[in-house]
N, CA, C, O and CB atoms as a CASP TS submission, in Angstrom:
PFRMAT TS
TARGET T0000
AUTHOR 0000-0000-0000
METHOD Language model
MODEL 1
PARENT N/A
ATOM      1  N   MET     1       0.901  -1.213  -0.008  1.00  0.00           N
ATOM      2  CA  MET     1       0.036  -0.004  -0.041  1.00  0.00           C
ATOM      3  C   MET     1       0.893   1.173  -0.004  1.00  0.00           C
ATOM      4  O   MET     1       1.570   1.394   1.000  1.00  0.00           O
ATOM      5  CB  MET     1      -0.968   0.043   1.116  1.00  0.00           C
ATOM      6  N   LYS     2       0.923   1.991  -1.073  1.00  0.00           N
ATOM      7  CA  LYS     2       1.726   3.085  -1.212  1.00  0.00           C
ATOM      8  C   LYS     2       1.086   4.458  -0.835  1.00  0.00           C
ATOM      9  O   LYS     2       1.762   5.459  -0.597  1.00  0.00           O
ATOM     10  CB  LYS     2       2.177   3.088  -2.544  1.00  0.00           C
ATOM     11  N   ASN     3      -0.296   4.415  -0.804  1.00  0.00           N
ATOM     12  CA  ASN     3      -1.216   5.638  -0.804  1.00  0.00           C
ATOM     13  C   ASN     3      -1.179   6.104   0.702  1.00  0.00           C
ATOM     14  O   ASN     3      -1.410   7.291   0.931  1.00  0.00           O
ATOM     15  CB  ASN     3      -2.830   5.273  -1.342  1.00  0.00           C
ATOM     16  N   SER     4      -0.918   5.292   1.685  1.00  0.00           N
ATOM     17  CA  SER     4      -0.851   5.812   3.080  1.00  0.00           C
ATOM     18  C   SER     4       0.441   6.516   3.338  1.00  0.00           C
ATOM     19  O   SER     4       1.504   5.900   3.263  1.00  0.00           O
ATOM     20  CB  SER     4      -1.017   4.687   4.097  1.00  0.00           C
ATOM     21  N   PRO     5       0.388   7.758   3.632  1.00  0.00           N
ATOM     22  CA  PRO     5       1.646   8.514   3.876  1.00  0.00           C
ATOM     23  C   PRO     5       2.412   8.201   5.090  1.00  0.00           C
ATOM     24  O   PRO     5       1.838   8.021   6.163  1.00  0.00           O
ATOM     25  CB  PRO     5       1.366   9.894   3.927  1.00  0.00           C
ATOM     26  N   ALA     6       3.786   8.124   4.951  1.00  0.00           N
ATOM     27  CA  ALA     6       4.492   7.743   6.146  1.00  0.00           C
ATOM     28  C   ALA     6       4.615   9.119   6.999  1.00  0.00           C
ATOM     29  O   ALA     6       4.698   9.035   8.224  1.00  0.00           O
ATOM     30  CB  ALA     6       5.973   7.048   5.770  1.00  0.00           C
ATOM     31  N   ASN     7       4.625  10.109   6.499  1.00  0.00           N
ATOM     32  CA  ASN     7       4.774  11.417   7.237  1.00  0.00           C
ATOM     33  C   ASN     7       3.494  11.731   8.046  1.00  0.00           C
ATOM     34  O   ASN     7       2.407  11.873   7.486  1.00  0.00           O
ATOM     35  CB  ASN     7       5.069  12.612   6.216  1.00  0.00           C
ATOM     36  N   PRO     8       3.656  11.831   9.340  1.00  0.00           N
ATOM     37  CA  PRO     8       2.346  12.036  10.214  1.00  0.00           C
ATOM     38  C   PRO     8       1.797  13.368   9.912  1.00  0.00           C
ATOM     39  O   PRO     8       0.583  13.571   9.925  1.00  0.00           O
ATOM     40  CB  PRO     8       2.614  11.944  11.824  1.00  0.00           C
ATOM     41  N   VAL     9       2.758  14.377   9.610  1.00  0.00           N
ATOM     42  CA  VAL     9       2.165  15.774   9.271  1.00  0.00           C
ATOM     43  C   VAL     9       1.386  15.772   8.053  1.00  0.00           C
ATOM     44  O   VAL     9       0.358  16.446   7.971  1.00  0.00           O
ATOM     45  CB  VAL     9       3.242  16.836   9.102  1.00  0.00           C
ATOM     46  N   LEU    10       1.841  15.005   7.033  1.00  0.00           N
ATOM     47  CA  LEU    10       1.209  14.839   5.755  1.00  0.00           C
ATOM     48  C   LEU    10      -0.223  14.169   5.858  1.00  0.00           C
ATOM     49  O   LEU    10      -1.192  14.500   5.176  1.00  0.00           O
ATOM     50  CB  LEU    10       2.132  14.003   4.866  1.00  0.00           C
ATOM     51  N   ALA    11      -0.201  13.192   6.801  1.00  0.00           N
ATOM     52  CA  ALA    11      -1.358  12.326   7.081  1.00  0.00           C
ATOM     53  C   ALA    11      -2.420  13.169   7.721  1.00  0.00           C
ATOM     54  O   ALA    11      -3.618  13.078   7.451  1.00  0.00           O
ATOM     55  CB  ALA    11      -0.980  11.122   7.998  1.00  0.00           C
ATOM     56  N   ARG    12      -1.838  14.079   8.676  1.00  0.00           N
ATOM     57  CA  ARG    12      -2.845  14.998   9.398  1.00  0.00           C
ATOM     58  C   ARG    12      -3.471  15.969   8.515  1.00  0.00           C
ATOM     59  O   ARG    12      -4.682  16.182   8.582  1.00  0.00           O
ATOM     60  CB  ARG    12      -2.198  15.776  10.519  1.00  0.00           C
ATOM     61  N   THR    13      -2.637  16.629   7.610  1.00  0.00           N
ATOM     62  CA  THR    13      -3.222  17.531   6.752  1.00  0.00           C
ATOM     63  C   THR    13      -4.099  16.774   5.692  1.00  0.00           C
ATOM     64  O   THR    13      -5.115  17.329   5.274  1.00  0.00           O
ATOM     65  CB  THR    13      -2.146  18.375   6.119  1.00  0.00           C
ATOM     66  N   HIS    14      -3.789  15.689   5.302  1.00  0.00           N
ATOM     67  CA  HIS    14      -4.730  14.910   4.499  1.00  0.00           C
ATOM     68  C   HIS    14      -6.176  14.570   5.187  1.00  0.00           C
ATOM     69  O   HIS    14      -7.241  14.672   4.579  1.00  0.00           O
ATOM     70  CB  HIS    14      -4.012  13.598   4.142  1.00  0.00           C
ATOM     71  N   LEU    15      -6.061  14.190   6.419  1.00  0.00           N
ATOM     72  CA  LEU    15      -7.125  13.993   7.202  1.00  0.00           C
ATOM     73  C   LEU    15      -7.987  15.329   7.371  1.00  0.00           C
ATOM     74  O   LEU    15      -9.213  15.266   7.276  1.00  0.00           O
ATOM     75  CB  LEU    15      -6.634  13.446   8.483  1.00  0.00           C
ATOM     76  N   LYS    16      -7.382  16.453   7.607  1.00  0.00           N
ATOM     77  CA  LYS    16      -8.113  17.671   7.723  1.00  0.00           C
ATOM     78  C   LYS    16      -8.763  18.138   6.433  1.00  0.00           C
ATOM     79  O   LYS    16      -9.818  18.772   6.420  1.00  0.00           O
ATOM     80  CB  LYS    16      -7.228  18.706   8.224  1.00  0.00           C
ATOM     81  N   HIS    17      -8.043  17.772   5.287  1.00  0.00           N
ATOM     82  CA  HIS    17      -8.539  18.120   4.092  1.00  0.00           C
ATOM     83  C   HIS    17      -9.766  17.237   3.737  1.00  0.00           C
ATOM     84  O   HIS    17     -10.690  17.741   3.099  1.00  0.00           O
ATOM     85  CB  HIS    17      -7.469  18.044   3.102  1.00  0.00           C
ATOM     86  N   PHE    18      -9.808  15.981   4.112  1.00  0.00           N
ATOM     87  CA  PHE    18     -10.840  15.050   3.767  1.00  0.00           C
ATOM     88  C   PHE    18     -12.044  15.470   4.632  1.00  0.00           C
ATOM     89  O   PHE    18     -13.173  15.364   4.153  1.00  0.00           O
ATOM     90  CB  PHE    18     -10.390  13.531   4.008  1.00  0.00           C
ATOM     91  N   SER    19     -11.852  15.980   5.980  1.00  0.00           N
ATOM     92  CA  SER    19     -13.016  16.453   6.749  1.00  0.00           C
ATOM     93  C   SER    19     -13.564  17.691   6.188  1.00  0.00           C
ATOM     94  O   SER    19     -14.783  17.840   6.270  1.00  0.00           O
ATOM     95  CB  SER    19     -12.671  16.679   8.176  1.00  0.00           C
ATOM     96  N   ASN    20     -12.805  18.668   5.591  1.00  0.00           N
ATOM     97  CA  ASN    20     -13.189  19.860   4.897  1.00  0.00           C
ATOM     98  C   ASN    20     -14.117  19.394   3.809  1.00  0.00           C
ATOM     99  O   ASN    20     -15.235  19.899   3.707  1.00  0.00           O
ATOM    100  CB  ASN    20     -11.961  20.658   4.341  1.00  0.00           C
ATOM    101  N   VAL    21     -13.702  18.453   2.994  1.00  0.00           N
ATOM    102  CA  VAL    21     -14.340  18.091   1.749  1.00  0.00           C
ATOM    103  C   VAL    21     -15.737  17.394   2.243  1.00  0.00           C
ATOM    104  O   VAL    21     -16.772  17.645   1.626  1.00  0.00           O
ATOM    105  CB  VAL    21     -13.337  17.065   0.811  1.00  0.00           C
ATOM    106  N   LYS    22     -15.741  16.643   3.205  1.00  0.00           N
ATOM    107  CA  LYS    22     -17.016  16.052   3.754  1.00  0.00           C
ATOM    108  C   LYS    22     -17.935  17.179   4.236  1.00  0.00           C
ATOM    109  O   LYS    22     -19.145  17.119   4.021  1.00  0.00           O
ATOM    110  CB  LYS    22     -16.718  15.043   4.959  1.00  0.00           C
ATOM    111  N   LYS    23     -17.348  18.249   4.911  1.00  0.00           N
ATOM    112  CA  LYS    23     -18.219  19.320   5.344  1.00  0.00           C
ATOM    113  C   LYS    23     -18.787  20.132   4.175  1.00  0.00           C
ATOM    114  O   LYS    23     -19.959  20.506   4.127  1.00  0.00           O
ATOM    115  CB  LYS    23     -17.472  20.225   6.280  1.00  0.00           C
ATOM    116  N   ILE    24     -17.919  20.360   3.294  1.00  0.00           N
ATOM    117  CA  ILE    24     -18.436  21.088   1.939  1.00  0.00           C
ATOM    118  C   ILE    24     -19.591  20.363   1.268  1.00  0.00           C
ATOM    119  O   ILE    24     -20.578  20.932   0.800  1.00  0.00           O
ATOM    120  CB  ILE    24     -17.248  21.184   0.823  1.00  0.00           C
ATOM    121  N   ALA    25     -19.347  18.883   1.265  1.00  0.00           N
ATOM    122  CA  ALA    25     -20.298  18.161   0.524  1.00  0.00           C
ATOM    123  C   ALA    25     -21.690  18.185   1.360  1.00  0.00           C
ATOM    124  O   ALA    25     -22.779  18.263   0.790  1.00  0.00           O
ATOM    125  CB  ALA    25     -19.744  16.672   0.251  1.00  0.00           C
ATOM    126  N   HIS    26     -21.553  18.116   2.688  1.00  0.00           N
ATOM    127  CA  HIS    26     -22.699  18.208   3.556  1.00  0.00           C
ATOM    128  C   HIS    26     -23.528  19.566   3.382  1.00  0.00           C
ATOM    129  O   HIS    26     -24.757  19.639   3.366  1.00  0.00           O
ATOM    130  CB  HIS    26     -22.207  18.062   5.005  1.00  0.00           C
ATOM    131  N   PHE    27     -22.702  20.537   3.266  1.00  0.00           N
ATOM    132  CA  PHE    27     -23.375  21.920   3.204  1.00  0.00           C
ATOM    133  C   PHE    27     -24.019  21.968   1.776  1.00  0.00           C
ATOM    134  O   PHE    27     -25.145  22.454   1.674  1.00  0.00           O
ATOM    135  CB  PHE    27     -22.259  23.216   3.439  1.00  0.00           C
ATOM    136  N   SER    28     -23.405  21.518   0.728  1.00  0.00           N
ATOM    137  CA  SER    28     -23.903  21.642  -0.576  1.00  0.00           C
ATOM    138  C   SER    28     -25.085  20.725  -0.757  1.00  0.00           C
ATOM    139  O   SER    28     -25.973  21.019  -1.558  1.00  0.00           O
ATOM    140  CB  SER    28     -22.838  21.364  -1.569  1.00  0.00           C
ATOM    141  N   ARG    29     -25.124  19.573  -0.006  1.00  0.00           N
ATOM    142  CA  ARG    29     -26.347  18.820  -0.101  1.00  0.00           C
ATOM    143  C   ARG    29     -27.454  19.408   0.651  1.00  0.00           C
ATOM    144  O   ARG    29     -28.608  19.246   0.253  1.00  0.00           O
ATOM    145  CB  ARG    29     -26.145  17.477   0.345  1.00  0.00           C
ATOM    146  N   LEU    30     -27.182  20.107   1.752  1.00  0.00           N
ATOM    147  CA  LEU    30     -28.198  20.906   2.403  1.00  0.00           C
ATOM    148  C   LEU    30     -28.778  21.960   1.508  1.00  0.00           C
ATOM    149  O   LEU    30     -29.993  22.132   1.410  1.00  0.00           O
ATOM    150  CB  LEU    30     -27.645  21.540   3.611  1.00  0.00           C
ATOM    151  N   SER    31     -27.852  22.686   0.835  1.00  0.00           N
ATOM    152  CA  SER    31     -28.424  23.757   0.019  1.00  0.00           C
ATOM    153  C   SER    31     -29.218  23.174  -1.248  1.00  0.00           C
ATOM    154  O   SER    31     -30.206  23.758  -1.695  1.00  0.00           O
ATOM    155  CB  SER    31     -27.252  24.725  -0.450  1.00  0.00           C
ATOM    156  N   LEU    32     -28.734  22.015  -1.782  1.00  0.00           N
ATOM    157  CA  LEU    32     -29.480  21.248  -2.848  1.00  0.00           C
ATOM    158  C   LEU    32     -30.905  20.973  -2.352  1.00  0.00           C
ATOM    159  O   LEU    32     -31.889  21.280  -3.025  1.00  0.00           O
ATOM    160  CB  LEU    32     -28.742  19.860  -3.205  1.00  0.00           C
ATOM    161  N   CYS    33     -30.982  20.364  -1.112  1.00  0.00           N
ATOM    162  CA  CYS    33     -32.315  19.969  -0.453  1.00  0.00           C
ATOM    163  C   CYS    33     -33.145  21.213  -0.405  1.00  0.00           C
ATOM    164  O   CYS    33     -34.335  21.159  -0.715  1.00  0.00           O
ATOM    165  CB  CYS    33     -32.134  19.354   1.052  1.00  0.00           C
ATOM    166  N   ARG    34     -32.564  22.355  -0.024  1.00  0.00           N
ATOM    167  CA  ARG    34     -33.325  23.582   0.172  1.00  0.00           C
ATOM    168  C   ARG    34     -33.840  24.063  -1.160  1.00  0.00           C
ATOM    169  O   ARG    34     -35.002  24.453  -1.279  1.00  0.00           O
ATOM    170  CB  ARG    34     -32.471  24.668   0.848  1.00  0.00           C
ATOM    171  N   VAL    35     -33.004  24.039  -2.141  1.00  0.00           N
ATOM    172  CA  VAL    35     -33.399  24.526  -3.530  1.00  0.00           C
ATOM    173  C   VAL    35     -34.570  23.599  -4.087  1.00  0.00           C
ATOM    174  O   VAL    35     -35.565  24.039  -4.664  1.00  0.00           O
ATOM    175  CB  VAL    35     -32.083  24.483  -4.563  1.00  0.00           C
ATOM    176  N   ALA    36     -34.330  22.357  -3.853  1.00  0.00           N
ATOM    177  CA  ALA    36     -35.296  21.252  -4.305  1.00  0.00           C
ATOM    178  C   ALA    36     -36.781  21.577  -3.515  1.00  0.00           C
ATOM    179  O   ALA    36     -37.860  21.542  -4.105  1.00  0.00           O
ATOM    180  CB  ALA    36     -34.619  19.614  -3.849  1.00  0.00           C
ATOM    181  N   SER    37     -36.640  21.859  -2.240  1.00  0.00           N
ATOM    182  CA  SER    37     -37.929  22.151  -1.619  1.00  0.00           C
ATOM    183  C   SER    37     -38.628  23.362  -1.963  1.00  0.00           C
ATOM    184  O   SER    37     -39.854  23.469  -1.976  1.00  0.00           O
ATOM    185  CB  SER    37     -37.787  22.173  -0.289  1.00  0.00           C
ATOM    186  N   ASP    38     -37.687  24.394  -2.280  1.00  0.00           N
ATOM    187  CA  ASP    38     -38.265  25.620  -2.769  1.00  0.00           C
ATOM    188  C   ASP    38     -38.905  25.460  -4.188  1.00  0.00           C
ATOM    189  O   ASP    38     -39.876  26.133  -4.537  1.00  0.00           O
ATOM    190  CB  ASP    38     -37.188  26.697  -2.791  1.00  0.00           C
ATOM    191  N   ARG    39     -38.286  24.505  -5.001  1.00  0.00           N
ATOM    192  CA  ARG    39     -38.906  24.316  -6.297  1.00  0.00           C
ATOM    193  C   ARG    39     -40.250  23.523  -6.181  1.00  0.00           C
ATOM    194  O   ARG    39     -41.220  23.764  -6.900  1.00  0.00           O
ATOM    195  CB  ARG    39     -37.919  23.582  -7.234  1.00  0.00           C
ATOM    196  N   LEU    40     -40.221  22.528  -5.185  1.00  0.00           N
ATOM    197  CA  LEU    40     -41.559  21.858  -5.055  1.00  0.00           C
ATOM    198  C   LEU    40     -42.634  22.785  -4.462  1.00  0.00           C
ATOM    199  O   LEU    40     -43.802  22.723  -4.846  1.00  0.00           O
ATOM    200  CB  LEU    40     -41.436  20.596  -4.158  1.00  0.00           C
ATOM    201  N   ARG    41     -42.221  23.639  -3.528  1.00  0.00           N
ATOM    202  CA  ARG    41     -43.341  24.538  -2.882  1.00  0.00           C
ATOM    203  C   ARG    41     -42.978  26.016  -3.202  1.00  0.00           C
ATOM    204  O   ARG    41     -42.521  26.745  -2.322  1.00  0.00           O
ATOM    205  CB  ARG    41     -43.448  24.323  -1.188  1.00  0.00           C
ATOM    206  N   PRO    42     -43.185  26.446  -4.463  1.00  0.00           N
ATOM    207  CA  PRO    42     -42.822  27.847  -4.775  1.00  0.00           C
ATOM    208  C   PRO    42     -43.582  28.931  -4.038  1.00  0.00           C
ATOM    209  O   PRO    42     -43.146  30.082  -3.999  1.00  0.00           O
ATOM    210  CB  PRO    42     -43.002  28.075  -6.200  1.00  0.00           C
ATOM    211  N   HIS    43     -44.769  28.556  -3.427  1.00  0.00           N
ATOM    212  CA  HIS    43     -45.572  29.591  -2.775  1.00  0.00           C
ATOM    213  C   HIS    43     -45.045  29.897  -1.478  1.00  0.00           C
ATOM    214  O   HIS    43     -45.130  31.036  -1.019  1.00  0.00           O
ATOM    215  CB  HIS    43     -46.980  29.207  -2.645  1.00  0.00           C
ATOM    216  N   THR    44     -44.485  28.915  -0.834  1.00  0.00           N
ATOM    217  CA  THR    44     -44.089  29.232   0.643  1.00  0.00           C
ATOM    218  C   THR    44     -42.677  29.571   0.654  1.00  0.00           C
ATOM    219  O   THR    44     -41.807  28.705   0.568  1.00  0.00           O
ATOM    220  CB  THR    44     -44.338  28.016   1.659  1.00  0.00           C
ATOM    221  N   LYS    45     -42.414  30.900   0.766  1.00  0.00           N
ATOM    222  CA  LYS    45     -40.991  31.546   0.502  1.00  0.00           C
ATOM    223  C   LYS    45     -40.545  31.615   1.978  1.00  0.00           C
ATOM    224  O   LYS    45     -41.259  32.200   2.792  1.00  0.00           O
ATOM    225  CB  LYS    45     -40.990  33.169  -0.335  1.00  0.00           C
ATOM    226  N   ILE    46     -39.444  31.064   2.326  1.00  0.00           N
ATOM    227  CA  ILE    46     -38.841  31.166   3.706  1.00  0.00           C
ATOM    228  C   ILE    46     -38.156  32.447   3.808  1.00  0.00           C
ATOM    229  O   ILE    46     -37.582  32.758   4.851  1.00  0.00           O
ATOM    230  CB  ILE    46     -37.845  30.017   4.026  1.00  0.00           C
TER
END
């Protein structure tokens, strides 16, 4: 297995980047759900 970095600092930054990506994906999914609900119910504006 070559993709596991031996450098602990590199591994830590990779883990931080992965958590940021998960957070961004979560927020984009929330915004997508909000847009979809707004399209489903166009009369109820929040």
